[in-house]
NUVEX-942389 format. One record per residue: residue in three letters; z, x, y of N, C-alpha, C in turn. Coordinates in pm, whole numbers, padded with zeros to 5 digits, always signed. Atoms other than C-alpha are relative to their C-alpha. Layout:
N
alaZXYZXYZXY;...
END
This chain:
305
unk+00077+00086+00091+00854-06731-00047+00066-00138-00008;unk-00058+00133+00006+00900-07111-00053+00067-00026-00133;unk-00073+00030+00122+01152-07239-00306-00084-00087-00092;unk+00073+00079+00098+00990-07366-00624-00149+00020+00003;unk+00144-00022-00015+00648-07223-00533-00037+00142-00039;unk+00052-00132+00034+00433-06934-00642-00123+00026+00084;unk+00112-00031-00090+00209-06784-00373-00075+00121-00054;unk+00086-00109+00045-00083-06568-00480-00048+00077+00121;unk+00048-00082-00111-00161-06278-00248+00113+00040+00092;unk-00101-00055-00092+00023-06095+00030+00012-00091+00121;unk-00022+00090-00114+00177-06328+00287+00073+00072+00113;unk-00088-00066-00095+00356-06061+00488-00066+00113+00078;unk+00066-00108-00074+00094-05824+00631+00013-00024+00150;unk-00023+00013-00144+00200-05772+00991-00122+00052+00076;unk+00111-00046-00082-00071-05746+01253-00133-00057-00040;unk+00125+00062+00041-00336-05933+01058-00002-00146+00044;unk+00014+00140-00036-00471-06269+01159+00046-00088-00116;unk-00051+00087+00105-00294-06543+00968-00114-00075-00068;unk+00098+00075+00078-00506-06691+00691+00076-00064-00116;unk-00081+00064+00103-00296-06937+00494-00082-00025-00127;unk+00070+00034+00124-00387-06980+00128-00029-00149-00004;unk+00031+00143+00011-00559-07310+00053+00100-00070-00090;unk-00087+00065+00097-00343-07387-00251+00119+00088-00034;unk-00122-00068+00043+00012-07294-00344+00050-00073-00124;unk-00034+00060+00129+00109-07353-00706+00151-00010-00020;unk-00144+00016+00026+00446-07474-00834+00051+00109-00094;unk-00070-00088+00095+00695-07253-01015+00100-00088-00075;unk-00087+00095+00072+00846-07480-01283+00139+00054-00029;unk-00131-00056+00029+01133-07237-01341+00100-00024+00113;unk-00091+00023-00112+01274-07317-00996-00027-00130+00075;unk+00039+00120-00075+01094-07629-00867+00102-00112-00014;unk-00088+00115+00022+01319-07889-01026+00145+00033+00033;unk-00134-00040-00040+01637-07691-00970+00016-00011+00151;unk-00004+00011-00146+01554-07672-00598+00011-00146+00041;unk-00008+00142-00032+01503-08048-00594+00138-00056-00033;unk-00134+00046+00037+01831-08110-00777+00103+00041+00105;unk-00094-00049-00100+02016-07897-00524-00015-00075+00132;unk+00023+00072-00124+01855-08071-00227+00050-00144-00009;unk-00046+00137+00018+01923-08418-00365+00152-00008-00001;unk-00146-00002+00003+02285-08327-00432+00057+00022+00140;unk-00046-00025-00136+02318-08200-00075-00019-00122+00089;unk+00029+00118-00081+02168-08519+00069+00091-00118-00033;unk-00067+00121+00048+02371-08766-00136+00130-00036+00073;unk-00129+00039-00062+02721-08746+00024-00019-00070+00135;unk+00000+00077-00125+02767-09006+00300-00136-00059+00035;unk+00132+00059-00025+02403-09118+00269+00000-00143-00052;unk+00005+00140+00044+02330-09491+00242-00068-00014-00136;unk+00063-00002+00132+02119-09408-00064+00071+00097-00094;unk-00073-00101+00075+02387-09178-00201-00002-00016-00151;unk+00001+00017+00145+02414-09329-00551-00137+00029-00062;unk+00134-00025+00055+02036-09319-00600-00036+00148+00010;unk+00029-00143-00015+02006-08964-00466+00077+00082-00104;unk-00078-00068+00104+02284-08854-00703-00064-00023-00137;unk+00071+00031+00124+02101-09029-00987-00123+00090-00016;unk+00119-00084+00006+01781-08841-00902+00036+00147-00014;unk-00045-00140+00017+01975-08513-00878+00025+00029-00148;unk-00022-00017+00144+02082-08563-01240-00134+00005-00075;unk+00131+00002+00064+01723-08643-01336-00073+00132+00023;unk+00065-00128-00030+01591-08331-01160+00065+00114-00078;unk-00068-00101+00081+01855-08123-01338-00050-00005-00143;unk+00054+00014+00135+01734-08263-01670-00143+00054-00006;unk+00136-00055-00004+01376-08178-01568+00004+00153-00005;unk-00012-00146-00002+01482-07820-01495+00036+00053-00138;unk-00043-00046+00133+01654-07786-01832-00110-00015-00102;unk+00107+00024+00097+01362-07933-02025-00117+00095+00023;unk+00117-00083-00032+01099-07724-01843+00005+00136-00066;unk-00013-00134+00060+01236-07403-01994+00014-00006-00150;unk-00029+00016+00143+01267-07544-02344-00111-00076-00072;unk+00113+00069+00059+00919-07667-02432-00098+00100-00062;unk+00106-00087+00051+00633-07524-02640-00096+00036+00114;unk+00096-00037-00106+00369-07341-02430-00100-00112+00025;unk+00100+00100-00037+00144-07579-02241-00140+00056-00023;unk+00137-00041+00030-00228-07571-02321-00095-00056+00105;unk+00100+00042-00098-00492-07581-02047-00125-00051-00072;unk+00130+00036+00055-00827-07751-02108-00084+00127-00019;unk+00086-00118+00020-01100-07512-02230-00054+00054+00132;unk+00047-00064-00123-01219-07262-01969-00132-00057+00048;unk+00132+00049-00042-01575-07394-01971+00010-00139+00061;unk-00017+00134-00055-01457-07749-01906+00059+00008+00141;unk-00059-00014-00133-01240-07641-01613-00100+00059+00098;unk+00101-00059-00088-01523-07428-01474-00101-00106+00046;unk+00093+00108-00037-01758-07730-01482+00065-00094+00101;unk-00069+00089-00094-01497-07943-01309+00002+00060+00140;unk-00007-00066-00129-01450-07690-01031-00137+00008+00066;unk+00135-00011-00054-01825-07648-00991-00050-00133+00056;unk+00044+00132-00044-01867-08024-00944+00102-00068+00091;unk-00097+00057-00093-01571-08072-00709+00099-00094-00063;unk-00095+00084+00073-01348-08230-00973+00126+00081-00029;unk-00122-00074+00032-00982-08132-01015+00000+00045-00146;unk+00007-00051+00137-00952-07912-01326+00096-00069-00097;unk-00096+00070+00085-00653-08113-01456+00005-00149+00038;unk+00008+00137-00050-00772-08457-01344+00081-00097-00085;unk-00082+00099+00071-00518-08723-01436-00083-00119-00046;unk+00085+00113+00035-00804-08972-01458-00071+00022-00132;unk+00077-00028+00121-00967-08798-01754+00079+00072-00109;unk-00076-00076+00099-00703-08583-01925+00067-00096-00098;unk-00059+00085+00103-00578-08727-02253+00134+00058-00044;unk-00131-00049+00044-00215-08706-02365-00010+00075-00132;unk-00008-00073+00125-00155-08441-02630+00146+00006-00044;unk-00136-00003+00054+00152-08365-02839+00097+00072+00092;unk-00088-00075-00089+00289-08117-02584+00036-00086+00122;unk-00029+00093-00110+00258-08371-02301+00103-00103-00044;unk-00094+00100+00052+00434-08628-02516+00138+00061-00021;unk-00128-00066+00022+00704-08375-02606+00078+00015+00131;unk-00067-00014-00130+00778-08316-02237+00068-00130+00040;unk-00058+00130-00035+00835-08688-02183+00116-00033-00093;unk-00105+00035+00097+01034-08739-02503+00126+00082+00022;unk-00117-00086-00015+01262-08442-02443+00073-00028+00131;unk-00067+00034-00126+01327-08538-02082+00081-00128-00018;unk-00070+00127+00020+01417-08893-02182+00124+00021-00086;unk-00116-00027+00086+01645-08762-02457+00108+00076+00076;unk-00097-00079-00075+01811-08506-02228+00069-00084+00106;unk-00058+00084-00105+01860-08753-01946+00087-00110-00060;unk-00078+00104+00067+01987-09013-02191+00139+00045-00039;unk-00132-00052+00034+02280-08783-02270+00095+00001+00119;unk-00082+00005-00122+02402-08815-01909+00066-00137+00010;unk-00067+00128-00024+02651-09086-01816-00080-00079+00103;unk+00091+00077-00084+02431-09358-01668+00043-00147+00005;unk-00025+00145-00003+02452-09723-01557-00057-00066-00125;unk+00039+00065+00125+02413-09966-01847-00146-00041-00001;unk+00140+00041-00005+02074-10095-01728-00093+00119-00026;unk+00081-00119+00021+01935-09742-01717+00007+00046-00145;unk-00016-00039+00140+02078-09660-02059-00081-00091-00092;unk+00078+00095+00080+01915-09974-02199-00149+00030+00011;unk+00141-00034-00020+01578-09880-02045-00037+00127-00076;unk+00027-00125+00070+01604-09530-02192-00008-00024-00151;unk+00001+00029+00144+01687-09663-02539-00130-00069-00041;unk+00125+00071+00030+01389-09900-02529-00120+00093+00010;unk+00111-00093-00017+01161-09625-02402-00007+00098-00116;unk+00000-00094+00112+01267-09383-02676-00058-00066-00126;unk+00056+00072+00114+01186-09647-02937-00151-00014+00013;unk+00143+00016-00022+00846-09712-02781-00077+00131-00015;unk+00067-00130+00009+00760-09343-02755-00016+00044-00144;unk+00010-00040+00141+00832-09290-03124-00113-00073-00071;unk+00100+00079+00072+00593-09566-03228-00138+00003+00065;unk+00129+00012-00070+00321-09556-02960-00002+00091+00122;unk-00022-00088-00113+00392-09255-02742-00125+00038+00077;unk+00120-00046-00070+00039-09135-02663-00057-00110+00089;unk+00054+00110-00080-00072-09479-02544+00089-00028+00121;unk-00094+00031-00108+00243-09539-02336-00009+00106+00110;unk+00008-00109-00099+00223-09199-02167-00134-00004+00072;unk+00133+00008-00061-00151-09235-02108-00010-00114+00100;unk+00004+00115-00092-00102-09577-01946+00073+00032+00129;unk-00074-00036-00121+00161-09443-01705-00078+00101+00082;unk+00077-00102-00070-00058-09146-01620-00117-00060+00076;unk+00117+00062-00062-00354-09369-01541+00037-00127+00077;unk-00049+00108-00086-00138-09620-01350-00029-00138-00057;unk+00027+00129+00064-00186-09899-01604+00125-00066-00054;unk-00125+00058+00051+00182-09971-01675+00030-00132+00071;unk-00035+00127-00065+00293-10331-01613+00120+00015+00092;unk-00105-00012-00102+00523-10388-01318+00140-00016-00058;unk-00134+00024+00054+00810-10508-01538+00056+00124-00070;unk-00047-00123+00063+00830-10162-01696+00020+00111+00103;unk-00008-00095-00109+00892-09994-01361+00100+00113-00029;unk-00101-00102+00026+01212-09814-01464-00047+00098-00106;unk+00050-00088+00105+01052-09678-01780-00113+00087+00052;unk+00112-00077-00052+00743-09570-01591+00049+00116+00086;unk-00057-00107-00081+00956-09368-01347+00044+00115-00089;unk-00046-00104+00092+01111-09181-01640-00117+00073-00065;unk+00118-00063+00059+00771-09119-01798-00064+00096+00101;unk+00061-00085-00102+00633-08984-01470+00085+00123+00027;unk-00085-00117-00016+00936-08756-01439-00030+00103-00109;unk+00039-00091+00107+00844-08610-01776-00137+00060+00024;unk+00134-00050-00029+00482-08581-01671+00001+00101+00114;unk-00014-00103-00104+00591-08391-01359+00029+00136-00063;unk-00032-00126+00069+00739-08129-01591-00126+00057-00065;unk+00119-00047+00072+00423-08109-01801-00108+00050+00096;unk+00110-00038-00089+00174-08100-01513+00036+00119+00088;unk-00038-00119-00077+00374-07847-01313-00017+00126-00083;unk+00019-00115+00089+00365-07616-01615-00148+00034-00013;unk+00145-00024+00005-00012-07661-01642-00050+00061+00131;unk+00047-00047-00130-00066-07613-01269+00037+00146+00023;unk-00046-00137-00020+00136-07292-01272-00086+00103-00072;unk+00086-00090+00078-00115-07144-01519-00138+00019+00063;unk+00132-00007-00062-00415-07194-01289-00011+00120+00094;unk+00028-00099-00103-00577-06947-01052-00009-00075+00133;unk-00002+00074-00127-00484-07077-00707-00123+00029+00084;unk+00116-00037-00080-00775-06891-00551-00127-00073-00044;unk+00118+00070+00050-01019-07091-00765-00002-00147+00041;unk-00007+00141-00037-00902-07430-00640-00072-00025+00132;unk+00079+00036-00117-01116-07609-00383+00035-00142+00043;unk-00019+00140-00043-01085-07923-00168-00091-00091-00079;unk+00081+00092+00080-01205-08223-00366-00031-00130+00074;unk+00021+00126-00072-01164-08529-00140+00120-00023+00089;unk-00116+00040-00078-00943-08687+00121+00106-00056-00095;unk-00113+00056+00074-00602-08767-00023-00006+00026-00149;unk+00008-00032+00142-00660-08591-00355+00047+00143-00024;unk-00049-00132+00038-00471-08301-00510-00113+00080-00065;unk+00108-00079+00058-00714-08017-00592+00026+00041-00144;unk-00032-00035+00138-00534-07960-00922-00016-00118-00094;unk+00000+00113+00094-00490-08308-01074-00059-00128+00058;unk+00064+00117-00060-00647-08554-00827+00095-00107+00048;unk-00097+00100-00045-00324-08738-00744+00002-00010+00152;unk-00018+00011-00146-00263-08873-00392+00114+00091+00046;unk-00112-00080-00051-00034-08668-00168+00128-00082+00000;unk-00130+00065-00008+00335-08748-00183+00047-00003+00145;unk-00035-00017-00141+00402-08620+00170-00069+00127+00045;unk+00049-00129-00049+00286-08338+00394+00115+00074+00064;unk-00109-00085-00048+00498-08048+00511-00055+00103+00097;unk+00031-00109-00092+00474-07822+00816+00094+00114-00035;unk-00080-00108+00056+00590-07490+00677+00021+00113+00101;unk-00028-00115-00085+00732-07174+00831-00016+00130-00075;unk+00021-00119+00081+00607-06925+00575-00067+00110+00081;unk+00075-00109-00064+00489-06579+00685-00150-00021-00020;unk+00145+00016-00001+00117-06592+00772-00045-00144-00023;unk+00036+00142+00010+00130-06970+00739+00091-00081+00091;unk-00097+00065-00088+00373-07050+01020-00063-00119+00072;unk+00044+00122-00068+00334-07405+01155-00126-00059-00063;unk+00114+00052+00073+00068-07481+00894+00043-00119-00084;unk-00034+00119+00077+00053-07815+00713-00056+00007-00141;unk+00040+00011+00140+00042-07858+00337+00038-00137-00053;unk-00034+00119+00076+00023-08176+00135+00062+00043-00133;unk-00063-00029+00129+00235-08188-00180-00034-00111-00099;unk+00031+00095+00106+00129-08354-00505+00129-00047-00066;unk-00119+00055+00063+00390-08586-00653-00001+00012-00151;unk+00007-00014+00145+00270-08519-01008+00014+00146-00042;unk+00000-00138+00048+00188-08150-01056+00074+00096+00092;unk-00074-00085-00092+00366-08011-00749-00084+00099+00079;unk+00087-00086-00079+00064-07826-00609+00007-00039+00148;unk+00009+00023-00143+00057-07788-00230-00137+00049+00046;unk+00130-00043-00050-00274-07772-00044-00008-00018+00151;unk+00008-00009-00145-00360-07687+00315-00087-00112+00057;unk+00072+00109-00067-00468-07976+00540+00013+00018+00151;unk-00003-00012-00145-00560-07967+00909+00098-00099+00059;unk-00099+00087-00063-00288-08110+01130-00067-00103+00091;unk+00046+00112-00083-00327-08432+01334-00132-00054-00054;unk+00112+00062+00071-00578-08558+01078+00060-00089-00108;unk-00052+00089+00103-00514-08858+00857-00033+00057-00137;unk+00026-00056+00132-00471-08720+00507-00053-00104-00097;unk+00050+00106+00086-00574-09057+00365-00149-00024+00018;unk+00141+00033-00025-00909-09120+00535-00075+00108+00077;unk+00065-00109-00072-00979-08804+00736-00022-00027+00147;unk+00020+00032-00141-00978-08977+01075+00084+00091+00089;unk-00073-00081-00098-00873-08776+01380+00041-00081+00122;unk-00037+00088-00111-00859-09059+01634+00102-00102-00048;unk-00098+00103+00034-00570-09301+01641+00111+00047-00092;unk-00109-00055+00081-00329-09068+01462+00123+00015+00089;unk-00124-00011-00078+00031-09095+01584+00116+00021-00095;unk-00116-00037+00079+00380-09009+01467+00117-00092+00033;unk-00108+00096-00016+00670-09247+01412+00127+00053-00065;unk-00130-00035+00054+01039-09186+01356+00105-00091+00058;unk-00111+00078-00054+01380-09332+01433+00053+00066+00126;unk-00056-00054-00123+01505-09290+01787+00145+00043-00022;unk-00136-00048+00007+01821-09086+01818+00035+00073-00128;unk-00024-00073+00124+01782-08924+01474-00086+00126-00002;unk+00079-00124+00007+01657-08573+01385-00146-00032-00031;unk+00142+00027+00019+01277-08563+01404-00062+00094-00102;unk+00051-00090+00104+01241-08344+01096-00083-00073-00104;unk+00085+00081+00088+01081-08631+00900-00058-00113+00083;unk+00069+00106-00073+00822-08856+01060-00106-00062-00089;unk+00113+00061+00067+00546-09089+00951-00124+00023+00086;unk+00126-00019-00070+00192-08993+01047-00086-00124-00028;unk+00073+00126+00016+00020-09328+01102-00143+00014+00049;unk+00144-00006-00033-00354-09390+01127-00050-00139+00033;unk+00054+00130-00041-00508-09676+01322-00127-00037-00076;unk+00127+00026+00068-00834-09640+01126+00022-00069-00135;unk-00022+00056+00133-00699-09710+00776+00130-00080-00010;unk-00128+00071-00005-00362-09862+00879+00098+00049-00106;unk-00091-00060+00095-00190-09627+00638+00080+00111+00064;unk-00080-00113-00049+00064-09350+00675+00047+00085-00116;unk-00064-00094+00092+00198-09045+00496+00106+00074+00080;unk-00106-00069-00072+00526-08884+00592-00033+00148+00016;unk+00016-00142-00027+00531-08537+00740+00140+00059+00018;unk-00131-00063+00004+00831-08311+00678-00008+00134+00072;unk+00007-00121-00082+00901-08037+00932+00096+00107-00055;unk-00078-00107+00062+01031-07763+00705+00010+00121+00092;unk-00003-00110-00095+00948-07519+00985+00124-00008+00088;unk-00120+00019-00081+01246-07668+01171+00128+00003-00082;unk-00116+00002+00089+01479-07697+00872-00047+00039-00140;unk+00051-00052+00128+01410-07483+00566+00062-00068-00121;unk-00064+00069+00113+01642-07696+00353-00080-00121-00046;unk+00075+00121+00033+01396-07988+00358-00092+00025-00120;unk+00088-00006+00117+01200-08061+00039-00079-00130-00005;unk+00083+00120-00017+00904-08305+00038+00042-00119-00085;unk-00035+00113+00086+00999-08519-00262+00136-00057+00040;unk-00137+00044-00026+01370-08533-00180+00013-00068+00135;unk-00016+00056-00134+01342-08597+00192-00090-00120+00022;unk+00079+00123-00002+01070-08855+00134+00086-00115-00049;unk-00088+00105+00053+01314-09054-00079+00112-00031+00100;unk-00115+00018-00088+01602-08998+00163-00035-00072+00130;unk+00043+00068-00123+01396-09139+00452-00065-00135-00030;unk+00055+00131+00038+01323-09470+00278+00011-00101+00113;unk-00014+00093-00111+01450-09652+00585-00121-00001+00091;unk+00120-00008-00082+01143-09530+00773-00113-00081-00065;unk+00100+00081+00070+00918-09685+00506+00024-00149+00023;unk-00032+00142-00015+01099-10016+00537-00034-00048+00141;unk+00033+00036-00138+01059-10017+00915-00150-00015+00017;unk+00146+00004-00016+00687-09942+00893-00061-00116-00078;unk+00051+00113+00078+00632-10203+00622+00014-00129+00079;unk-00021+00119-00082+00777-10466+00854-00103-00009+00112;unk+00099-00003-00107+00522-10357+01115-00143-00008-00052;unk+00133+00018+00058+00230-10393+00874-00071+00127-00043;unk+00062-00124+00046+00167-10028+00787+00009+00011-00151;unk+00005-00016+00145+00072-09935+00430+00034+00144-00037;unk-00040-00133+00046+00242-09642+00261-00113+00062-00083;unk+00104-00069+00074-00015-09389+00138+00053+00110-00089;unk-00058-00104+00083+00219-09130-00011+00043-00054-00135;unk-00036+00044+00135+00270-09152-00387+00115+00085-00052;unk-00120-00066+00050+00623-09058-00489+00050-00078-00121;unk-00040+00076+00119+00719-09152-00846+00139-00060+00010;unk-00135+00052-00014+01076-09212-00731+00012-00103+00111;unk+00002+00109-00096+00972-09465-00469-00097-00109-00044;unk+00088+00104+00051+00759-09685-00693+00063-00137+00029;unk-00048+00134-00033+00788-10047-00587+00032-00019+00147;unk-00028+00010-00144+00845-09967-00218-00130+00011+00077;
END
């Protein structure tokens, strides 16, 4: 079973034709711990080592908060059924409104992370954010969720989105994976967010299959390989990486939309994790940006790149 994931159904029947599940839901009890461990393993001797160590601390705080929150509340069954019937994600970030439990996830993460020894600029941003959340929390969280936060609040928005990752992963884990359906190119079937990256997995009955991963709720969904996950084009798709370096992380570029989303070959290295290895391969983003390619993956920890 993939780390941090909950697969519904039997993935190990030998002799049957492989039929990968469309959606694989997150397991909040292990998702953030797995990310913290991967980030900690990547940090030593890495050119982004200080940032990866910083994110490892943040992921650890996410893991601790995820097990210490009131039960999350899904939208009413009839509302989710209507959404699914009309091809709309049942937890659409475009329409869901912040409630007290969502706000609690953000507030508690910010408070927990604020107890860690941090650079002075980060500590200042956390203090300002805690003050803002106490006075206008629902509006601030709703703005970050709907991508309406001003650019100058980038650091605070990253922290808010980290809290929202905790909340939405808890909601997603409560869904029926078998009920989820494709909704559109580049859209998570659970919350409608763009893909963060795609992963070629080595799971039983899903060997060499590609899944996109949502950067908000953590849902993974099956996508045909050698197809642009942004626009659906099949022509002009190619793969870019650094010469002389392991080819376990590449960029899948598309001549049609001039965008790209990274693809992580977990089938070759089971230690890889989409969010973590997306951040760790920032150099690839910088190279492609210089060549005029537009990043299509949405990773809350790469905002501004």
